[in-house]
C-alpha positions in Angstrom: -19.8 3.4 4.1 -16.2 4.0 3.1 -13.5 6.0 5.0 -12.1 8.9 3.5 -10.5 10.6 1.7 -7.8 10.5 3.9 -4.0 11.1 3.7 -1.8 8.4 2.6 0.8 9.4 5.5 -0.1 6.6 7.8 -3.3 4.8 7.6 -4.1 2.6 11.1 -5.2 -0.9 10.6 -5.7 -3.9 12.8 -5.6 -7.3 11.3 -6.4 -10.6 13.0 -3.8 -12.2 15.0 -2.5 -15.6 13.4 -4.1 -15.0 10.1 -2.2 -15.5 6.9 -2.9 -12.0 5.0 -2.4 -12.0 0.9 -1.9 -8.5 -0.6 -1.8 -7.3 -3.9 -1.1 -3.8 -5.3 -2.2 -2.6 -8.8 -1.3 1.0 -10.5 -2.4 2.4 -13.5 -1.0 6.1 -13.0 2.0 7.4 -14.9 3.5 8.6 -11.5 5.6 6.0 -9.9 3.1 4.8 -6.9 4.3 3.9 -3.5 2.7 1.6 -1.0 4.2 0.4 2.1 2.8 -1.7 5.2 4.8 -1.3 8.7 4.1 -3.3 11.6 3.8 -1.9 15.2 7.6 -2.0 15.5 8.2 0.2 12.5 9.4 -3.0 10.8 8.7 -3.1 6.9 6.4 -5.8 6.1 6.2 -5.1 2.2 6.8 -2.3 0.0 5.3 -1.8 -3.7 6.3 0.7 -6.1 5.8 1.1 -9.8 3.4 2.6 -12.4 1.1 1.9 -15.1 3.3 3.9 -17.8 2.5 6.8 -19.8 -0.9 5.2 -21.4 -2.5 4.3 -18.0 -2.5 0.7 -18.4 -3.3 -1.4 -15.0 -0.4 -3.3 -13.8 0.1 -5.1 -10.7 3.2 -3.6 -9.0 3.3 -6.2 -6.0 1.9 -9.0 -4.3 2.6 -11.7 -1.5 1.8 -13.0 2.1 2.5 -12.4 5.5 1.4 -14.2 9.0 0.1 -11.6 11.4 1.6 -11.9 14.9 -0.2 -11.5 18.1 0.4 -7.6 18.0 -1.7 -6.8 14.9 -1.7 -3.3 14.5 0.0 -1.9 11.2 0.1 1.5 9.4 -0.2 1.8 5.8 1.6 4.3 3.5 0.4 5.1 0.3 2.0 7.9 -2.1 4.2 8.5 -5.0 7.9 8.5 -5.6 9.0 6.4 -2.6 6.8 8.4 0.0 7.9 12.0 -1.2 4.4 13.0 -1.8 1.4 11.2 0.0 -1.9 10.5 -2.0 -5.5 10.9 -1.1 -6.8 7.5 -0.1 -10.4 6.0 0.3 -10.8 2.9 1.7 -12.9 0.3 3.4 -12.6 -3.1 5.3 -15.4 -5.8 4.7 -16.1 -9.5 5.9 -18.0 -12.2 4.2 -20.3 -13.5 7.2 -23.1 -16.2 7.3 -25.1 -17.2 10.3 -22.8 -14.9 12.2 -19.5 -16.4 11.4 -17.1 -14.5 9.6 -15.2 -16.6 6.7 -13.3 -14.0 5.0 -12.1 -10.5 5.4 -10.6 -7.8 3.1 -9.1 -4.3 3.5 -9.5 -2.0 0.1 -7.5 0.9 -0.5 -8.0 3.2 -3.7 -5.5 6.4 -4.4 -5.5 9.9 -6.0 -2.1 11.0 -6.6 -3.1 14.5 -7.0 -3.4 14.3 -11.0 -7.1 14.2 -10.7 -10.3 13.5 -8.8 -11.0 9.8 -10.1 -9.2 7.4 -7.4 -7.9 5.2 -10.0 -4.2 5.6 -9.4 -3.4 2.7 -7.1 -5.5 -0.1 -5.4 -4.1 -1.8 -2.4 -5.9 -5.1 -1.1 -5.4 -7.5 1.9 -7.3 -10.2 2.6 -7.4 -13.4 4.4 -9.6 -16.4 5.3 -10.6 -16.7 8.8 -9.7 -20.7 8.9 -7.4 -22.5 6.7 -7.6 -26.2 5.9 
């Protein structure tokens, strides 16, 4: 079952140490969306900003990857206008598992910036394979 709605002003997550995490942020709201991930020391891992334009067309506003260090605690911020306002967020984590082995994990976050109740303003996804090679 999904978590939320919760405030986008600091969602604590723990990722698996040593994994290469791929992230993507998509927006379709007219308001300028803001997504930022910080590590346990407050260092910014990534920031994505942008909108889908006045027509509400989905648009990828950021993507990339990073490697998780030994301390795997992170805080995700989701809002509008560079964090001037925090969105309402529904999120969940899931894993692809077979025979007790985890092969792939993903964290998904959808946001509502206050203009409605449809939670379709931004989508942030963090995902990683359990093993590489």
